[in-house]
C-alpha positions as CSV (number, residue, x, y, z in Angstrom):
1,M,121.8,113.3,103.2
2,T,121.9,114.7,106.8
3,V,118.6,115.6,108.4
4,A,118.9,119.0,110.1
5,V,116.0,118.2,112.5
6,P,115.5,114.6,113.6
7,I,112.1,113.1,112.7
8,A,111.5,112.2,116.3
9,T,111.9,115.8,117.3
10,I,109.5,117.0,114.7
11,L,106.9,114.4,115.7
12,D,107.2,115.3,119.4
13,R,106.4,119.0,118.5
14,L,103.5,117.9,116.4
15,A,102.1,115.8,119.2
16,K,101.8,118.9,121.3
17,L,99.6,120.8,118.8
18,H,96.4,119.1,120.1
19,P,95.6,118.1,123.7
20,K,94.2,114.7,122.5
21,L,96.0,111.9,120.7
22,I,92.7,111.1,118.8
23,D,90.0,113.6,118.0
24,L,87.9,112.3,115.2
25,S,86.9,115.2,112.9
26,L,87.6,116.4,109.4
27,D,87.3,120.2,109.9
28,R,91.0,120.6,110.8
29,M,92.0,118.4,107.9
30,T,90.1,120.4,105.3
31,G,91.2,123.7,106.6
32,A,94.9,122.8,106.6
33,L,94.7,121.1,103.2
34,E,93.1,124.2,101.7
35,R,96.0,126.4,103.0
36,L,98.4,123.9,101.4
37,G,96.7,124.0,98.0
38,N,94.5,120.9,98.4
39,P,97.0,118.2,97.5
40,H,94.4,115.5,98.1
41,L,92.7,116.7,94.9
42,A,95.8,116.0,92.8
43,L,96.4,112.3,93.7
44,P,96.6,109.3,91.4
45,P,93.6,107.0,91.5
46,V,93.0,106.1,95.2
47,I,92.2,102.7,96.7
48,H,90.8,103.6,100.2
49,V,90.8,100.7,102.7
50,A,88.8,100.6,105.9
51,G,87.8,97.7,108.3
52,T,88.6,96.2,111.6
53,N,90.9,93.4,110.6
54,G,92.9,92.7,107.5
55,K,93.3,96.3,106.3
56,G,97.1,96.1,106.3
57,S,97.3,92.7,104.7
58,T,94.7,93.7,102.0
59,S,96.7,96.9,101.3
60,A,99.9,94.8,101.0
61,F,98.3,92.4,98.5
62,A,96.9,95.4,96.5
63,R,100.4,96.9,96.3
64,A,101.9,93.5,95.4
65,F,99.4,92.9,92.6
66,L,99.9,96.4,91.2
67,E,103.6,96.3,91.2
68,A,103.6,92.7,89.8
69,S,101.7,94.1,86.8
70,G,104.2,96.9,86.3
71,R,102.4,99.7,88.0
72,T,103.8,102.2,90.5
73,V,101.9,102.7,93.7
74,H,102.1,105.0,96.8
75,V,101.0,103.4,100.1
76,Y,100.0,105.0,103.4
77,T,99.6,102.7,106.4
78,S,99.6,102.9,110.2
79,P,100.8,102.3,112.7
80,H,104.4,101.7,112.0
81,L,106.4,98.8,113.6
82,V,110.0,100.0,113.9
83,T,110.4,103.4,112.1
84,F,107.9,106.1,111.4
85,N,109.0,106.1,107.7
86,E,107.2,102.8,107.2
87,R,103.9,104.7,107.0
88,Y,104.9,106.2,103.6
89,R,105.9,104.2,100.6
90,L,106.6,106.1,97.4
91,G,106.0,104.3,94.1
92,A,108.8,103.7,91.8
93,A,109.7,101.6,88.8
94,G,110.7,98.1,89.9
95,G,109.0,98.5,93.3
96,G,108.4,101.3,95.8
97,R,110.6,102.6,98.5
98,L,110.1,104.0,102.0
99,V,110.4,107.7,102.2
100,D,113.8,108.8,103.4
101,D,114.4,110.9,106.5
102,A,115.3,114.1,104.7
103,T,112.3,114.1,102.4
104,L,109.9,113.2,105.3
105,A,111.4,115.9,107.5
106,D,111.1,118.5,104.8
107,V,107.4,117.8,104.2
108,L,106.6,117.6,107.9
109,L,108.3,120.9,108.5
110,E,106.4,122.5,105.6
111,V,103.0,121.4,107.0
112,E,104.0,122.5,110.4
113,R,104.9,125.9,109.1
114,V,101.7,126.5,107.1
115,N,99.6,125.2,110.1
116,E,101.0,128.1,112.1
117,G,100.5,126.4,115.5
118,Q,96.8,125.7,115.1
119,A,95.2,122.8,116.9
120,I,95.6,119.6,114.9
121,T,96.4,116.0,115.9
122,Q,99.7,114.4,115.0
123,F,97.9,111.8,112.9
124,E,96.1,114.5,110.9
125,I,99.3,116.4,110.2
126,T,101.3,113.3,109.3
127,T,98.4,112.2,107.0
128,I,98.6,115.6,105.3
129,A,102.3,115.1,104.8
130,G,101.6,111.8,103.1
131,L,99.0,113.3,100.8
132,M,101.5,116.0,99.8
133,L,104.2,113.5,99.1
134,F,101.8,111.4,96.9
135,A,100.6,114.4,95.0
136,R,104.1,115.6,94.2
137,H,105.5,112.2,93.1
138,P,103.9,110.6,90.0
139,A,102.5,107.1,90.4
140,D,99.7,104.9,88.9
141,A,97.8,104.5,92.1
142,V,97.6,105.4,95.8
143,I,96.6,103.0,98.6
144,L,95.3,104.8,101.6
145,E,94.7,102.8,104.8
146,V,92.3,104.2,107.3
147,G,93.7,104.9,110.7
148,M,90.6,104.4,112.8
149,G,86.9,104.1,111.8
150,G,86.4,105.8,108.5
151,R,83.7,108.5,108.6
152,F,85.9,111.0,110.5
153,D,89.3,109.5,109.9
154,A,92.0,111.9,108.5
155,T,92.3,109.8,105.3
156,N,88.6,110.4,104.5
157,V,89.1,113.6,102.6
158,V,89.5,112.1,99.1
159,P,86.2,113.0,97.3
160,R,86.2,110.4,94.6
161,P,88.3,107.3,95.2
162,A,88.7,104.8,92.5
163,V,87.3,102.3,94.9
164,S,86.5,102.0,98.6
165,V,87.3,98.8,100.4
166,I,85.8,97.4,103.7
167,T,87.6,94.5,105.2
168,P,85.9,92.4,108.0
169,V,84.3,94.5,110.7
170,S,84.3,93.4,114.3
171,M,84.6,94.9,117.8
172,D,87.5,97.3,118.4
173,H,88.0,100.9,119.5
174,A,84.5,100.8,121.0
175,D,85.2,103.9,123.1
176,F,85.6,105.9,119.8
177,L,83.5,104.0,117.2
178,G,80.6,102.5,119.2
179,D,79.7,99.5,121.4
180,T,78.1,97.3,118.7
181,V,79.3,95.9,115.4
182,A,76.5,97.8,113.7
183,K,77.7,101.1,115.0
184,I,81.3,100.3,114.1
185,A,80.2,99.2,110.6
186,G,78.5,102.6,110.2
187,E,81.7,104.4,111.0
188,K,83.6,102.2,108.5
189,A,81.0,102.7,105.8
190,G,81.6,106.4,106.2
191,I,84.3,106.1,103.5
192,L,81.7,105.4,100.9
193,K,81.4,108.2,98.3
194,R,78.5,109.0,96.1
195,G,78.5,106.8,92.9
196,R,81.9,105.3,93.7
197,P,82.3,101.4,93.8
198,V,82.9,99.5,97.0
199,V,84.5,96.1,97.5
200,V,83.4,94.4,100.6
201,A,85.0,91.4,102.3
202,R,82.9,88.8,104.1
203,Q,81.0,90.4,107.0
204,T,78.6,89.4,109.8
205,P,75.0,89.9,108.8
206,E,74.8,92.8,111.3
207,A,77.7,94.6,109.6
208,M,76.6,93.8,106.1
209,A,73.1,95.3,106.7
210,V,74.7,98.6,107.7
211,I,77.0,98.7,104.7
212,E,74.2,97.9,102.3
213,T,72.1,100.8,103.7
214,A,75.1,103.1,103.4
215,A,75.6,102.0,99.8
216,E,71.9,102.7,99.0
217,T,72.3,106.2,100.4
218,T,75.4,107.0,98.4
219,R,74.3,105.1,95.3
220,S,77.5,103.1,95.5
221,R,77.7,99.8,93.7
222,L,78.8,97.0,96.0
223,F,81.0,94.0,95.0
224,V,80.5,91.6,97.9
225,S,82.6,88.6,98.8
226,G,80.6,85.4,98.3
227,L,78.1,87.1,96.0
228,D,79.9,89.1,93.3
229,W,83.3,87.5,93.7
230,F,84.8,84.5,95.5
231,A,88.2,83.8,96.9
232,R,89.0,80.5,98.6
233,S,91.6,77.8,99.2
234,E,91.1,74.8,97.1
235,N,93.6,71.9,97.4
236,G,96.0,74.4,98.9
237,R,95.8,76.8,95.9
238,F,94.3,80.3,95.7
239,V,91.2,80.2,93.6
240,F,89.5,83.5,92.7
241,Q,86.4,84.0,90.6
242,D,84.4,87.0,89.4
243,D,82.5,88.0,86.2
244,D,85.8,87.9,84.3
245,G,86.4,84.3,85.0
246,L,88.5,82.1,87.3
247,I,92.1,82.3,88.4
248,D,93.9,79.3,89.9
249,A,97.2,80.3,91.4
250,P,99.7,79.2,94.1
251,P,98.7,80.1,97.7
252,P,99.6,83.5,99.2
253,R,103.0,83.9,100.7
254,L,101.4,85.3,103.9
255,A,100.4,82.5,106.3
256,G,96.9,81.8,107.5
257,A,93.6,80.8,105.8
258,H,92.3,84.4,106.3
259,Q,94.9,85.6,103.9
260,F,93.0,84.0,101.0
261,E,90.1,86.3,101.7
262,N,92.4,89.3,102.1
263,A,94.1,88.5,98.8
264,G,90.8,88.1,97.1
265,T,89.6,91.5,98.5
266,A,92.7,93.2,97.2
267,L,92.5,91.6,93.8
268,M,88.8,92.6,93.4
269,A,89.7,96.1,94.6
270,V,92.5,96.7,92.1
271,K,90.3,95.3,89.3
272,T,87.4,97.5,90.3
273,A,89.7,100.5,90.4
274,G,90.3,99.9,86.7
275,F,93.6,98.0,86.7
276,S,93.6,94.9,84.5
277,M,95.3,91.8,86.0
278,T,96.8,88.9,84.2
279,T,97.1,85.5,85.9
280,A,100.9,85.8,85.8
281,A,100.7,89.2,87.6
282,V,98.4,87.7,90.2
283,E,100.8,84.8,90.8
284,R,103.8,87.1,91.1
285,G,101.8,89.3,93.6
286,L,100.8,86.3,95.7
287,Q,104.5,85.2,96.0
288,T,106.1,88.6,96.5
289,V,103.7,90.1,99.0
290,A,105.2,91.1,102.3
291,W,103.6,92.4,105.5
292,P,105.6,92.1,108.7
293,G,104.1,91.3,112.0
294,R,101.3,89.3,110.6
295,L,101.8,85.6,111.4
296,Q,105.5,86.2,110.5
297,R,108.0,83.4,111.3
298,L,111.0,84.8,113.0
299,T,114.5,83.5,112.3
300,G,116.7,86.1,114.0
301,K,117.7,86.8,117.6
302,T,114.4,85.9,119.1
303,L,114.7,82.3,117.9
304,E,118.3,82.1,119.2
305,A,116.9,82.6,122.7
306,L,114.7,79.5,122.5
307,P,115.5,75.8,122.6
308,T,116.9,74.1,119.6
309,G,114.1,73.0,117.2
310,A,111.6,75.7,118.5
311,E,109.5,77.8,116.2
312,V,108.6,81.4,116.8
313,W,105.7,83.3,115.1
314,L,104.8,86.9,115.5
315,D,101.4,88.4,115.0
316,G,100.0,91.8,115.9
317,G,96.4,90.6,116.4
318,H,94.8,92.5,119.2
319,N,91.0,92.3,119.1
320,P,88.4,89.5,119.2
321,G,88.2,89.2,115.4
322,G,91.9,89.1,115.1
323,G,92.1,86.5,117.8
324,E,89.6,84.3,116.0
325,V,91.5,84.2,112.7
326,L,94.8,83.8,114.5
327,A,93.5,80.9,116.6
328,K,92.2,79.2,113.4
329,A,95.6,79.6,111.8
330,V,97.5,78.2,114.8
331,T,95.0,75.3,114.9
332,T,95.9,74.4,111.4
333,M,99.6,74.5,112.3
334,Q,99.0,72.2,115.2
335,A,97.0,69.8,113.1
336,R,99.8,69.5,110.7
337,Q,102.5,69.0,113.4
338,S,101.6,69.2,117.0
339,K,104.0,71.0,119.3
340,P,103.8,72.4,122.8
341,L,102.2,75.8,122.3
342,V,103.4,78.9,124.2
343,M,101.8,82.3,123.8
344,I,103.9,85.3,124.8
345,A,101.2,88.1,125.0
346,G,101.1,91.8,125.6
347,M,98.1,94.0,125.1
348,I,96.9,97.6,125.4
349,S,94.6,98.4,128.3
350,T,91.9,99.7,126.0
351,K,91.5,96.4,124.2
352,D,89.5,93.3,125.2
353,P,92.0,90.7,126.4
354,R,89.3,88.2,127.4
355,G,87.6,88.5,124.0
356,F,90.9,88.0,122.3
357,L,92.2,85.1,124.4
358,D,88.9,83.2,124.5
359,H,89.5,81.9,121.0
360,F,92.7,80.1,122.1
361,R,91.0,78.0,124.9
362,A,90.8,74.8,122.7
363,L,94.5,75.1,121.9
364,A,95.4,75.1,125.6
365,P,98.5,77.2,125.3
366,R,100.7,78.2,128.2
367,V,100.5,82.0,128.3
368,L,103.3,84.2,129.4
369,A,102.1,87.8,129.8
370,V,104.7,90.5,129.2
371,P,104.8,94.3,129.5
372,F,106.1,96.5,126.6
373,G,107.0,100.1,126.1
374,Y,103.6,101.7,125.1
375,P,102.1,104.1,127.6
376,A,98.7,102.4,127.7
377,A,100.1,98.8,127.8
378,L,98.2,96.5,130.2
379,S,100.3,95.3,133.1
380,A,101.6,91.7,132.8
381,P,99.7,90.6,136.0
382,A,96.5,92.1,134.8
383,L,96.8,90.3,131.4
384,A,97.7,87.0,133.1
385,E,94.6,87.4,135.2
386,A,92.5,87.9,132.1
387,A,94.1,84.8,130.5
388,R,93.3,82.7,133.6
389,A,89.7,84.0,133.4
390,A,89.6,82.7,129.8
391,G,90.6,79.3,131.2
392,L,94.3,79.4,130.2
393,D,97.4,78.6,132.2
394,A,99.0,82.0,132.6
395,T,102.1,83.5,134.2
396,A,103.2,87.2,134.4
397,C,106.8,87.9,133.3
398,D,108.9,91.0,133.9
399,S,109.9,91.3,130.3
400,L,110.0,89.7,126.8
401,E,113.5,88.4,127.6
402,A,112.3,86.9,130.9
403,A,109.5,85.1,129.0
404,L,111.9,83.7,126.4
405,A,114.2,82.5,129.2
406,A,111.3,80.8,130.9
407,V,110.5,78.9,127.7
408,K,114.1,77.9,127.3
409,S,114.6,76.7,130.9
410,E,111.4,74.6,131.2
411,P,112.6,71.0,131.5
412,G,111.2,68.0,129.8
413,R,109.4,69.7,127.0
414,L,109.6,69.0,123.3
415,P,110.7,72.0,121.2
416,P,107.8,74.4,121.4
417,R,105.8,76.5,119.0
418,V,105.9,80.1,120.4
419,L,103.4,82.7,119.3
420,I,104.1,86.3,120.3
421,T,101.0,88.3,120.0
422,G,98.5,90.8,121.4
423,S,99.6,94.2,120.0
424,L,101.3,95.7,116.9
425,Y,103.3,97.9,119.3
426,L,104.7,94.7,121.0
427,A,105.3,93.3,117.5
428,G,107.3,96.4,116.6
429,E,109.5,96.0,119.7
430,V,110.0,92.3,118.9
431,L,111.0,93.0,115.3
432,A,113.5,95.7,116.4
433,K,115.1,93.3,118.9
434,D,115.1,90.5,116.4
435,G,117.2,92.5,113.9
436,W,114.5,93.2,111.4
437,E,114.9,96.3,109.2
438,P,112.1,97.8,107.1
439,S,112.6,98.0,103.4
């Protein structure tokens, strides 16, 4: 079907409806939703996911478990990597599908028309479009991933989610959410609703204290990792335990020890939302889960630009918490098979490059800093300087292609292990150039 108005053209118009890219508030959302007949009140059971790190992976696991058990599930995530359509997955028998251009264009134009030019951010209006799509297409569940924070995030309009989920909280978006973990945790805990259950991944004591206080205020029952349920790696297998018993299954398809916790959080969430899970469904979900740009091994055009025998891994980690779990995962790789380690890194200027890169000091990688096509991207020289301040050997490159060429041309090295990281926007550019297509 031909789309009369390209998605990019519509999005460009929507971006001009508000002077700010981000303006955390729910007033514009509730007003627009009311004019559209309150589609957020007609959704299937909602699993609402907030947190600093692991939101996307946890949402991917939840979807995989639900689909493996024969359920249909809508999913809303952000940001996208290659195409905007990735943000919307419509549930269907046998597995969901990304929304097609014509359907997405129609709903965006409908929301734009009803909004009548009133001030609203692009994220708010595109979130409304998702809520409308999900209300109009039957499914067994909806997974809503918070965009930023929680309390004033555009997704926080659902009054009675089946379950709220808080993944690990750490420092990120301090200019919007606060300059301490406690303040950020307070914003994340803003998704708690009175009397509705909450599944909480492992947290720092500072974050957990805030979440517990919020749960007391809203009279929400907490299901806390390490207290009410357990997920761990045991002899390389995924072991999960709660009041229903123990599940011993093969490890998650997603790489990294942190994915055991994300998988456990998702499993506890879908069970708490009222969906029964057999061991067979859990095993299928663990093996079929997919979430690009998270410690993803590339085998396409990027690898072709590197020396024979090289490995290339892509991860969108971009904050200190993400750097910590990523460094642990790479340390495990190096322990299994040591290779020269090269980091190709690009970051946004509002992030904390030193806090991210500090975690890699013990690995002693060579860092090649690169620019990428995001307006607020940190310059390669500035990122290289931050890497050197973290005690790393760093060089600024003019482009991703120049960095790959530098790796290939370096003499006398064994085939390297290359990690491309620092931003989901950089990850999206890499995937597009690598030949990856969303599905």
